[in-house]
C-alpha positions in Angstrom: 107.8 -129.3 135.8 107.5 -126.0 137.6 104.5 -125.2 135.4 102.1 -127.5 137.2 100.8 -124.6 139.4 99.0 -126.9 141.8 96.6 -125.4 144.3 97.8 -126.5 147.8 97.5 -125.0 151.3 100.4 -123.3 152.9 102.3 -125.0 155.7 101.6 -123.5 159.2 103.5 -123.7 162.4 102.0 -125.7 165.2 99.7 -127.9 163.0 101.7 -131.0 163.9 100.2 -131.1 167.4 96.7 -131.5 165.9 97.5 -134.7 164.0 99.2 -138.0 164.9 102.3 -138.3 162.7 103.4 -141.7 163.9 102.2 -144.2 161.3 101.2 -147.0 163.7 99.4 -144.7 166.1 97.6 -142.9 163.3 96.5 -146.3 161.9 95.2 -147.3 165.4 93.3 -144.0 165.7 91.7 -144.4 162.3 90.6 -147.9 163.2 89.1 -146.7 166.4 86.7 -144.3 164.7 83.0 -145.4 164.8 82.4 -146.5 161.2 78.8 -147.1 162.0 78.3 -143.4 162.7 79.7 -141.6 159.7 78.3 -138.3 161.0 81.0 -138.3 163.6 83.7 -140.1 161.6 83.6 -137.9 158.5 84.4 -134.5 160.3 87.1 -136.2 162.4 88.9 -137.6 159.4 88.6 -134.3 157.6 90.1 -132.4 160.5 93.0 -134.8 160.7 94.0 -134.8 157.0 93.5 -131.0 157.0 96.1 -130.6 159.8 98.4 -133.1 158.1 98.2 -131.1 154.8 99.4 -128.0 156.7 102.2 -129.7 158.6 105.8 -129.7 157.2 107.3 -133.2 156.8 109.4 -135.3 154.4 107.3 -136.3 151.3 108.1 -140.0 151.9 106.7 -139.9 155.4 103.7 -137.9 154.2 103.0 -140.5 151.5 102.9 -143.3 154.2 100.4 -141.4 156.3 98.3 -140.3 153.4 98.0 -143.9 152.4 96.1 -144.6 155.6 93.7 -141.9 154.9 93.1 -143.3 151.4 91.8 -146.5 153.0 89.5 -144.5 155.3 88.2 -142.5 152.4 87.1 -145.7 150.6 85.0 -146.7 153.6 83.3 -143.3 153.7 82.8 -143.2 150.0 81.1 -146.6 150.0 78.8 -145.5 152.9 77.4 -142.6 150.9 77.7 -143.4 147.2 75.8 -144.0 145.1 72.6 -144.8 146.9 72.6 -142.4 149.8 74.0 -139.5 147.8 71.2 -140.1 145.3 68.7 -139.4 148.1 70.7 -136.5 149.5 70.7 -134.5 146.2 66.9 -134.9 145.9 65.1 -131.6 145.2 63.4 -132.0 148.6 66.5 -132.8 150.6 66.8 -130.9 153.9 69.6 -128.8 155.1 71.1 -131.6 157.2 71.4 -133.8 154.1 72.9 -131.0 152.0 75.4 -130.5 154.8 76.6 -134.1 154.2 77.4 -133.3 150.6 79.4 -130.3 151.8 81.4 -132.3 154.3 82.1 -135.0 151.7 83.3 -132.3 149.3 85.6 -130.9 152.0 87.1 -134.3 152.6 87.6 -135.0 148.9 89.4 -131.6 148.5 91.7 -132.3 151.4 92.6 -135.7 150.0 93.4 -134.1 146.7 95.5 -131.5 148.5 97.4 -134.3 150.3 98.5 -136.0 147.1 99.2 -132.8 145.2 101.6 -131.8 148.1 103.5 -135.0 147.6 103.7 -134.4 143.8 104.8 -130.8 144.4 107.5 -131.9 147.0 108.8 -134.4 144.5 109.4 -131.9 141.7 113.1 -131.5 141.1 113.9 -134.6 143.2 116.3 -136.7 141.0 116.2 -140.4 141.0 119.4 -142.3 140.3 117.4 -145.1 138.7 113.8 -145.7 137.6 110.9 -143.4 138.3 109.9 -141.8 141.6 107.3 -144.2 142.7 105.9 -141.8 145.3 105.4 -139.1 142.7 103.8 -141.6 140.2 101.3 -142.9 142.8 100.5 -139.4 144.2 99.8 -138.2 140.7 97.4 -141.0 140.0 95.6 -140.4 143.3 95.6 -136.6 142.8 93.8 -137.0 139.4 91.5 -139.6 141.0 90.4 -137.2 143.8 90.2 -134.2 141.4 87.9 -136.4 139.3 85.6 -137.0 142.3 85.5 -133.3 142.9 84.2 -132.9 139.3 81.4 -135.4 140.0 80.5 -133.5 143.2 80.0 -130.4 141.1 77.9 -132.3 138.5 75.6 -133.9 141.0 74.6 -130.6 142.6 74.4 -128.8 139.3 77.1 -126.2 140.0 79.8 -124.9 137.6 83.2 -126.6 137.6 85.9 -124.4 139.1 88.4 -123.5 136.4 91.4 -124.8 138.2 90.2 -128.4 138.3 90.7 -129.2 134.6 93.9 -127.1 134.5 95.4 -129.3 137.3 94.1 -132.6 135.9 95.5 -131.8 132.4 98.8 -130.5 133.9 99.3 -133.6 136.0 98.7 -135.9 133.1 100.9 -133.9 130.8 103.7 -133.9 133.3 103.4 -137.7 133.7 103.6 -138.0 129.9 106.8 -136.1 129.8 108.3 -138.5 132.3 106.7 -141.5 130.5 105.0 -142.6 133.7 101.3 -142.3 132.7 101.0 -146.0 132.1 103.0 -147.2 135.0 101.1 -149.5 137.4 100.7 -148.2 140.9 99.5 -150.0 144.1 96.1 -148.7 145.0 95.0 -151.2 147.6 91.2 -151.3 148.0 90.8 -147.7 146.9 88.5 -146.9 143.9 91.6 -145.2 142.4 92.5 -147.0 139.1 95.9 -148.5 138.8 97.5 -146.0 136.5 97.6 -142.3 135.9 96.2 -142.7 132.4 93.2 -144.8 133.5 92.2 -142.2 136.1 92.6 -139.4 133.6 90.5 -141.2 131.0 87.7 -141.9 133.6 87.5 -138.1 134.4 87.4 -137.3 130.7 84.7 -139.9 129.9 82.4 -138.7 132.7 82.8 -135.1 131.6 81.9 -136.1 128.0 78.7 -138.0 129.2 76.7 -134.8 129.5 76.9 -135.1 133.3 74.6 -132.2 134.0 71.7 -134.1 132.4 72.3 -137.3 134.5 69.9 -138.0 137.3 70.8 -138.2 141.0 73.1 -141.1 141.7 73.7 -141.9 138.0 77.1 -140.1 138.1 78.3 -142.7 140.6 76.9 -145.6 138.6 79.0 -144.4 135.6 81.9 -144.1 138.0 81.6 -147.7 138.9 81.0 -148.9 135.4 84.3 -147.3 134.3 86.0 -148.9 137.3 85.4 -152.2 135.3 85.7 -151.1 131.7 87.4 -147.7 131.5 90.6 -149.3 130.4 89.0 -150.1 127.0 89.2 -146.4 126.1 92.7 -145.2 125.1 94.7 -142.0 124.6 96.9 -141.7 121.5 99.4 -139.1 120.2 99.2 -140.5 116.7 97.3 -138.1 114.4 96.7 -140.9 112.0 94.2 -142.4 114.5 92.0 -139.4 114.2 88.4 -140.2 113.1 85.1 -138.3 113.0 83.4 -140.7 115.4 84.3 -142.3 118.7 87.2 -139.8 119.0 87.6 -136.7 121.1 90.4 -134.1 121.3 92.4 -133.3 124.4 94.6 -130.2 124.8 96.8 -131.1 127.8 97.9 -127.5 128.3 94.3 -126.2 128.5 91.9 -125.5 131.3 89.1 -127.4 129.5 87.7 -130.9 129.4 88.1 -132.9 126.1 86.2 -131.4 123.2 83.9 -133.2 120.8 85.6 -134.0 117.5 85.7 -131.5 114.7 85.9 -132.3 110.9 89.7 -132.4 111.0 92.7 -131.6 113.3 93.8 -128.0 113.1 97.5 -129.1 113.4 98.2 -132.8 113.2 101.7 -132.2 114.5 100.7 -130.2 117.6 102.5 -131.7 120.6 99.8 -130.5 123.0 97.0 -132.6 121.3 96.0 -136.1 122.3 93.2 -138.2 121.0 90.7 -140.1 123.3 89.4 -143.2 121.4 86.3 -144.9 122.6 85.7 -147.6 120.0 86.5 -150.6 122.2 84.6 -149.2 125.1 81.5 -148.6 123.0 81.7 -152.2 121.7 81.6 -153.5 125.3 78.6 -151.2 126.1 76.8 -152.7 123.0 77.6 -156.2 124.2 76.4 -155.5 127.7 73.2 -153.9 126.5 72.4 -156.8 124.1 73.2 -159.3 126.9 70.9 -157.5 129.3 68.1 -157.3 126.7 68.4 -161.0 126.0 68.8 -162.3 129.6 67.1 -159.6 131.6 70.0 -159.8 133.9 72.9 -157.4 134.6 76.4 -158.6 133.5 78.7 -159.5 136.4 81.1 -156.6 135.7 78.8 -153.7 135.3 77.2 -150.9 137.3 76.9 -150.8 141.1 74.6 -153.5 142.4 72.1 -150.9 143.6 71.1 -149.8 140.1 67.6 -150.4 138.7 67.3 -152.3 135.5 65.6 -149.4 133.7 68.4 -147.0 134.8 71.1 -149.4 133.5 69.4 -149.6 130.1 69.0 -145.9 130.0 72.6 -145.3 130.9 74.0 -147.7 128.3 71.9 -145.9 125.6 72.9 -142.5 126.9 76.6 -143.4 126.9 76.4 -144.8 123.4 75.1 -141.5 122.1 77.6 -139.3 124.0 80.7 -141.3 123.6 80.2 -142.0 119.9 79.4 -139.2 117.4 77.8 -136.3 119.2 79.2 -132.9 118.1 79.4 -130.2 120.6 76.8 -127.5 120.1 78.2 -124.2 119.0 76.0 -121.3 118.1 77.1 -117.7 117.8 76.0 -115.2 120.5 75.0 -111.8 119.4 74.8 -108.7 121.7 71.3 -107.4 122.3 69.8 -104.6 124.2 66.2 -105.2 125.2 64.0 -105.8 128.2 62.5 -109.1 129.2 60.1 -110.4 131.8 61.0 -113.7 133.6 58.7 -115.9 135.7 60.3 -118.6 137.7 59.2 -122.1 138.8 56.7 -124.5 137.4 53.8 -123.6 139.7 53.9 -119.9 138.8 54.6 -120.6 135.1 51.6 -123.0 134.8 49.3 -120.2 136.1 50.8 -117.6 133.8 50.6 -119.9 130.7 47.0 -120.7 131.6 46.0 -117.0 131.8 48.1 -116.1 128.7 46.2 -118.9 126.8 42.9 -117.3 127.8 44.0 -113.8 126.9 45.1 -114.8 123.4 47.0 -111.9 121.7 46.4 -109.6 124.6 49.7 -109.4 126.7 49.4 -109.9 130.4 49.9 -106.8 132.5 52.3 -106.6 135.5 49.3 -106.6 137.9 47.9 -109.8 136.3 51.3 -111.5 136.6 51.7 -110.3 140.2 48.3 -111.7 141.1 49.2 -115.1 139.6 52.6 -115.5 141.0 54.8 -114.9 144.0 56.4 -111.9 142.4 56.0 -108.8 144.6 58.1 -106.2 142.9 58.4 -105.4 139.3 62.2 -105.4 139.3 62.0 -109.1 140.4 60.1 -109.7 137.1 62.1 -107.5 134.7 65.6 -108.2 133.4 67.9 -106.8 130.7 69.0 -109.0 127.9 72.7 -108.7 127.0 73.2 -111.4 124.4 71.2 -114.0 122.5 71.8 -117.1 120.3 69.7 -119.6 118.5 69.7 -121.8 121.7 69.5 -119.4 124.6 69.8 -115.9 126.0 72.0 -114.1 128.6 70.3 -111.8 131.1 71.4 -109.3 133.8 69.9 -107.4 136.6 71.2 -104.6 138.8 69.6 -106.4 141.8 71.2 -109.3 143.6 68.7 -112.1 142.6 70.8 -115.2 143.4 68.8 -116.0 146.6 65.6 -116.1 144.5 66.9 -118.2 141.6 67.8 -121.9 141.5 70.2 -123.4 139.0 68.3 -125.8 136.8 65.0 -124.1 137.4 62.5 -123.5 134.6 61.9 -120.0 133.5 59.2 -118.4 131.3 60.3 -115.3 129.4 58.8 -112.7 127.1 60.6 -110.0 125.2 59.6 -106.4 124.7 59.0 -104.9 121.2 59.0 -101.2 120.8 58.7 -100.8 124.5 55.7 -103.1 124.9 55.5 -106.7 126.1 55.1 -109.3 123.5 51.9 -111.5 123.9 53.9 -114.8 123.5 56.1 -116.5 126.1 59.1 -118.8 125.8 60.3 -121.6 128.2 63.9 -121.9 129.2 66.1 -123.6 131.8 68.7 -121.7 133.9 72.1 -123.1 133.1 74.4 -120.8 135.1 74.2 -117.7 137.2 76.7 -115.5 139.0 76.6 -112.2 141.0 76.9 -110.4 144.3 75.2 -107.6 146.2 77.5 -105.0 144.6 77.4 -106.0 141.0 73.9 -107.5 140.6 73.2 -110.7 138.8 74.0 -112.4 135.4 72.6 -115.7 134.2 72.3 -117.9 131.1 69.1 -119.5 129.9 68.7 -122.4 127.5 65.5 -122.3 125.4 63.0 -125.1 125.4 61.6 -125.0 121.9 58.0 -125.9 121.0 54.4 -125.1 122.0 53.5 -125.2 125.7 50.3 -126.5 127.3 49.8 -126.3 131.0 48.3 -129.4 132.6 47.6 -130.9 136.0 48.8 -134.4 137.0 47.1 -136.5 139.6 49.1 -139.5 140.8 47.2 -142.8 140.9 47.1 -144.2 144.5 49.6 -141.6 145.7 49.7 -138.4 147.8 48.5 -135.5 145.7 48.3 -131.8 146.4 44.7 -130.7 146.0 44.0 -130.5 142.3 47.1 -132.4 141.3 50.6 -131.2 140.5 51.4 -128.8 137.7 53.0 -129.9 134.4 53.8 -128.4 131.0 53.3 -130.5 127.9 55.7 -129.5 125.1 54.6 -130.2 121.5 55.9 -129.3 118.0 59.5 -129.9 118.9 62.1 -132.5 117.8 63.6 -134.2 120.8 66.0 -137.1 120.6 65.1 -137.4 117.0 61.4 -137.7 117.8 58.5 -135.2 117.4 56.4 -136.9 120.1 55.2 -134.7 122.9 57.1 -134.4 126.2 56.1 -133.2 129.6 58.0 -131.1 132.1 57.2 -131.7 135.8 58.8 -131.1 139.2 61.9 -133.2 140.1 61.0 -136.8 141.2 57.9 -137.3 139.1 59.6 -139.7 136.6 59.6 -143.1 138.3 59.0 -146.6 137.0 55.4 -147.8 136.9 53.9 -144.5 138.0 50.5 -143.7 136.6 49.0 -140.2 136.4 45.7 -138.7 135.2 46.5 -135.7 133.0 44.0 -132.9 132.9 44.1 -129.8 130.7 44.4 -131.2 127.2 41.5 -132.2 125.0 40.2 -134.7 127.5 41.5 -136.3 130.7 43.8 -139.2 129.9 46.0 -141.7 131.8 49.7 -141.2 131.2 52.8 -143.2 132.1 56.4 -141.8 132.0 58.7 -143.2 129.4 62.2 -142.1 128.3 63.8 -139.2 130.2 65.0 -136.2 128.2 66.4 -133.9 130.7 66.9 -133.8 134.5 67.9 -130.8 136.7 67.7 -130.4 140.5 64.3 -128.7 139.9 62.6 -130.3 137.0 62.3 -133.5 134.9 61.3 -133.7 131.2 60.3 -137.0 129.7 58.3 -138.7 126.9 55.0 -140.2 128.0 52.4 -142.7 126.8 48.7 -142.0 127.0 45.9 -144.4 127.7 42.1 -144.2 128.1 41.3 -143.1 131.6 40.4 -146.1 133.7 37.3 -146.0 135.9 39.1 -146.1 139.3 41.5 -143.4 138.2 38.6 -141.2 137.0 37.0 -141.6 140.4 40.3 -140.5 142.1 40.4 -137.5 139.7 36.9 -136.5 140.7 37.7 -136.7 144.4 40.9 -134.5 143.9 39.3 -131.8 141.8 35.7 -131.7 143.0 36.2 -128.9 145.5 39.0 -127.1 143.7 38.7 -123.8 141.8 39.7 -124.5 138.1 43.4 -124.2 137.9 43.3 -121.8 135.0 41.3 -119.3 137.1 42.9 -116.6 139.3 42.1 -117.2 143.0 39.4 -114.8 144.0 38.4 -114.2 147.6 34.7 -114.0 146.6 34.7 -117.2 144.6 34.0 -115.3 141.4 35.4 -117.4 138.5 34.7 -115.1 135.7 37.2 -112.7 134.1 35.3 -109.7 135.4 37.2 -108.6 138.4 39.2 -105.7 139.9 42.9 -106.4 140.4 42.7 -104.7 143.9 40.4 -107.4 145.1 43.1 -110.1 144.9 44.6 -111.5 148.0 48.3 -110.6 147.6 50.7 -113.6 147.7 53.7 -113.7 149.9 56.9 -112.2 148.6 59.9 -114.0 147.3 61.7 -113.1 150.5 59.3 -115.4 152.3 60.0 -118.3 150.0 63.1 -120.5 150.4 64.8 -120.6 147.0 68.4 -121.6 147.3 70.5 -120.3 144.4 74.1 -120.2 145.7 76.8 -122.4 144.1 
């Protein structure tokens, strides 16, 4: 039991004067907070629970006080999630909105601390009969809040701290030793599920649902769906229940989420291994999807009421794929020593691709790239490759580049061969990055396979930037089992019933977004359907582009649109230092 190694704050003298420790008075104070103004209530509750967590007291008394905060957390949770948080994590959200996410995360972390302290204080406390009900309840709530902390990482596209899964697994394993994982606990009106095992399963299922590819707010829709149906999934210690589909492997001593099933168990008798079985849950999802398709109505026990029908259908299909038979991608990485150039952001990439298309086999020079993009210094363009696999590449730079890079942003890369830049470019998405001012920057990119065609999109009856927004059509690639073309655009472009005019392919066409393929905080990729350009949309296109220099041309102060120019004549763009590109995590 001493192996739990829970992360908890140290107790400090004098903290008791900062929080009310009388249960009735604390309850009265919490009720007096202005629930209509969460901007004031949220920091006040966080301050109070933070002080409580750093005050010494008997674990039974702490459990009584923490229960009051659980009820307040439910009110705050329901005020922000899923609908408001979906707006907050928008790519265009302002600093005030992002501050809300940070405050929510701070409160969630303190609530997890509160219950982990109770669990820790209960270690070694013997019970003369039955189980320690305070410990069982605190374990369930600790796993619940740690699970919310996981979702808070997914929704802002940041890596999960390693201690989260270590503690979640350790708490569940400890409950298993004491045979309390299935014990029913009183959760009141909290969103905590009524047993340790159910909360643990929900955390596992959300982690297995490819959460970094879910759109804003969809994590919470999944959270609510599992509130209703998560109990249909089960955990087994019986190796005979192993199967190649609808089964995932858990190592309760690890620091990792459950893994996708392999061809067979390495050691069927390994006491650390558990099996997560999803057969009954997937059967319910199939029933819900068929019922929805037939009646065009959401089942009574389903997602949060704020969900759109199209999102519900997409999520059922998404969960069916990821909780059924998907095998975790595993490709070997090989060390590599070479130089690469990287252009960031869909605007700059569209211009570079357009010019590269005009140049044919002739590689773009640094001066050409500099004129087309916001890049001001060559070491902002050039990186060192350190490893490569079939699906991606790892890069490093001696410079601290985190402020200029966004997780989930699109990148355009080209390698050097024999010291010279290659003429072809490759698209990728930034999956992770790390670094500081002393050690430089490291990052990982996932390739986007196919051929790339820069286009412009003009929204029908919408607000358009002059000339339309940039997009990149990807062809000659198998995506979701289909070889149909997809398009990459800025975040927020994929919405129901939107109609665009697409320029840049063989001829202008009308396009409508269809199934989403990938979503990050910066970009969206989706299938689309084309139609003949209607007259009224053609007129809108003409108005948007009539006075605009062709997008494939480099801006020229003299209005010369030919390729005959001097690089020095270009108006230099602003530097990356002048552009707000948040990249911390």
